[in-house]
C-alpha positions as a Markdown table, in Angstrom:
| # | Residue | x | y | z |
|---|---|---|---|---|
| 1 | Unk | 10.2 | -0.2 | 3.1 |
| 2 | Unk | 13.1 | -2.6 | 3.8 |
| 3 | Unk | 14.5 | -2.8 | 0.2 |
| 4 | Unk | 14.3 | 0.9 | -0.3 |
| 5 | Unk | 18.0 | 1.6 | -0.4 |
| 6 | Unk | 18.6 | -1.3 | -2.8 |
| 7 | Unk | 15.8 | -0.1 | -5.0 |
| 8 | Unk | 17.3 | 3.4 | -5.1 |
| 9 | Unk | 20.7 | 2.1 | -5.8 |
| 10 | Unk | 19.3 | 0.0 | -8.7 |
| 11 | Unk | 18.6 | 3.2 | -10.6 |
| 12 | Unk | 22.3 | 3.6 | -11.1 |
| 13 | Unk | 23.9 | 7.0 | -11.5 |
| 14 | Unk | 21.2 | 9.5 | -10.8 |
| 15 | Unk | 21.4 | 12.8 | -8.9 |
| 16 | Unk | 21.2 | 13.0 | -5.1 |
| 17 | Unk | 17.9 | 14.9 | -5.4 |
| 18 | Unk | 16.4 | 12.1 | -7.5 |
| 19 | Unk | 17.7 | 9.5 | -5.0 |
| 20 | Unk | 16.1 | 11.4 | -2.2 |
| 21 | Unk | 12.8 | 11.7 | -4.0 |
| 22 | Unk | 12.6 | 8.0 | -4.9 |
| 23 | Unk | 13.5 | 7.1 | -1.3 |
| 24 | Unk | 10.9 | 9.5 | 0.1 |
| 25 | Unk | 8.1 | 8.2 | -2.2 |
| 26 | Unk | 9.0 | 4.6 | -1.4 |
| 27 | Unk | 8.9 | 5.2 | 2.3 |
| 28 | Unk | 5.7 | 7.3 | 2.1 |
| 29 | Unk | 3.9 | 4.5 | 0.3 |
| 30 | Unk | 5.2 | 2.0 | 2.9 |
| 31 | Unk | 4.0 | 4.2 | 5.8 |
| 32 | Unk | 0.6 | 4.6 | 4.1 |
| 33 | Unk | 0.2 | 0.9 | 3.7 |
| 34 | Unk | 1.2 | 0.3 | 7.3 |
| 35 | Unk | -1.3 | 3.0 | 8.5 |
| 36 | Unk | -4.1 | 1.4 | 6.5 |
| 37 | Unk | -3.5 | -2.0 | 8.0 |
| 38 | Unk | -3.2 | -0.6 | 11.5 |
| 39 | Unk | -6.4 | 1.5 | 11.1 |
| 40 | Unk | -8.4 | -1.6 | 10.1 |
| 41 | Unk | -6.9 | -3.5 | 13.1 |
| 42 | Unk | -7.7 | -0.7 | 15.5 |
| 43 | Unk | -11.3 | -0.2 | 14.3 |
| 44 | Unk | -11.9 | -3.9 | 14.4 |
| 45 | Unk | -10.2 | -4.5 | 17.8 |
| 46 | Unk | -11.3 | -1.5 | 19.8 |
| 47 | Unk | -14.5 | -0.5 | 18.1 |
| 48 | Unk | -17.7 | -2.2 | 17.0 |
| 49 | Unk | -17.0 | -3.5 | 13.5 |
| 50 | Unk | -20.7 | -3.6 | 12.7 |
| 51 | Unk | -21.2 | 0.2 | 13.0 |
| 52 | Unk | -21.6 | 2.6 | 10.1 |
| 53 | Unk | -18.3 | 4.3 | 11.1 |
| 54 | Unk | -16.4 | 1.0 | 10.8 |
| 55 | Unk | -18.0 | 0.3 | 7.4 |
| 56 | Unk | -16.8 | 3.7 | 6.2 |
| 57 | Unk | -13.3 | 3.0 | 7.4 |
| 58 | Unk | -13.3 | -0.5 | 5.8 |
| 59 | Unk | -14.6 | 0.7 | 2.5 |
| 60 | Unk | -12.3 | 3.7 | 2.5 |
| 61 | Unk | -9.3 | 1.5 | 3.1 |
| 62 | Unk | -10.4 | -1.0 | 0.4 |
| 63 | Unk | -10.8 | 1.9 | -2.1 |
| 64 | Unk | -7.4 | 3.3 | -1.2 |
| 65 | Unk | -5.8 | -0.1 | -1.6 |
| 66 | Unk | -7.4 | -0.5 | -5.1 |
| 67 | Unk | -6.4 | 3.0 | -6.1 |
| 68 | Unk | -2.8 | 2.3 | -5.0 |
| 69 | Unk | -2.9 | -1.0 | -6.8 |
| 70 | Unk | -4.0 | 0.7 | -10.0 |
| 71 | Unk | -1.3 | 3.4 | -9.7 |
| 72 | Unk | 1.4 | 0.8 | -9.1 |
| 73 | Unk | 0.1 | -1.3 | -12.0 |
| 74 | Unk | 0.4 | 1.7 | -14.3 |
| 75 | Unk | 3.8 | 2.8 | -13.0 |
| 76 | Unk | 6.1 | 0.7 | -10.8 |
| 77 | Unk | 4.9 | -2.7 | -12.0 |
| 78 | Unk | 6.1 | -1.8 | -15.5 |
| 79 | Unk | 9.7 | -1.8 | -14.2 |
| 80 | Unk | 12.0 | -4.8 | -13.7 |
| 81 | Unk | 11.8 | -4.4 | -9.9 |
| 82 | Unk | 10.1 | -7.6 | -8.6 |
| 83 | Unk | 8.6 | -6.0 | -5.4 |
| 84 | Unk | 6.9 | -3.4 | -7.6 |
| 85 | Unk | 5.7 | -6.0 | -10.0 |
| 86 | Unk | 3.8 | -7.9 | -7.3 |
| 87 | Unk | 2.5 | -4.9 | -5.4 |
| 88 | Unk | -0.7 | -4.5 | -7.4 |
| 89 | Unk | -1.5 | -8.2 | -6.8 |
| 90 | Unk | -0.8 | -8.0 | -3.1 |
| 91 | Unk | -2.8 | -4.8 | -2.6 |
| 92 | Unk | -5.8 | -6.2 | -4.5 |
| 93 | Unk | -5.7 | -9.4 | -2.5 |
| 94 | Unk | -5.6 | -7.5 | 0.8 |
| 95 | Unk | -8.6 | -5.4 | -0.4 |
| 96 | Unk | -10.5 | -8.7 | -1.3 |
| 97 | Unk | -9.6 | -10.2 | 2.1 |
| 98 | Unk | -11.0 | -7.1 | 3.9 |
| 99 | Unk | -14.2 | -7.5 | 1.8 |
| 100 | Unk | -14.5 | -11.1 | 2.9 |
| 101 | Unk | -13.8 | -10.1 | 6.5 |
| 102 | Unk | -16.6 | -7.6 | 6.4 |
| 103 | Unk | -19.0 | -10.2 | 5.0 |
| 104 | Unk | -18.3 | -12.7 | 7.8 |
């Protein structure tokens, strides 16, 4: 979420409405990713990570990360913006790390 303003400015001369939409989408994705991470931490820290409920949360987060990675790979990663190019890799790696965490 930190480079959002620079990313929006990188689009050059676009309408104020388009700037707001790009900013909103970038912030919404950042908030979603933060929520997914916090959710896993909360379930693991304050719950019993061996319950069925925890497994549902973990696999739901993994699925969401992989869906977001695919979406980014098909859209943002095709741009020249470096943070968007690495997003699919980072999201996939985080999903894999959660899988390894569940297995331990």
